[in-house]
N, C-alpha and C positions, 0 to 999 in steps of 0.2 A: 473447478477451482475455489480459492479463498474469497478472491474478488467475486465470484457468483453468489458465494454464501451472505458474504456482506450486503449484496444488493437485494438478494431473498429477504435479510431479515430485515432491512429497512421497509420492505414493503411498497405499499401505493404511496405513504405520506411523503410528500415531496420536502417537508420541514426537517424530518428525521436524515433524509438524504444526503443532506449537505456535510454535516460532522462524520459521515461513514466515508463520503470520497475522500476526506483529507486524510484521513487516517490511512485508507489503500494507498494513498499518493505517497504518503509520509512514509509507510512502511517499504514501497517500491524505491523511493530515493535513499532509503537506508541500504537496501542490499545493494543498489548500484554503488555505493560510496564504499560498502566494506569490501566488495569484489575489487574495485580500484585501488584501494589502499592494500590487500593482499597482493595484487598484482607486482605494486610498488615495492612492497617488502619484498618479495620473492627474486627481485631482479638483482 
């Protein structure tokens, strides 16, 4: 999946790991929020 690809891109360097995690988490939050709003609008 996309998340695995991001982790693979960062490789062994932990310094680059942090930003990638933030990007992945922010994308997940955005997806959940958009789904939430779609459900609210449909009702």
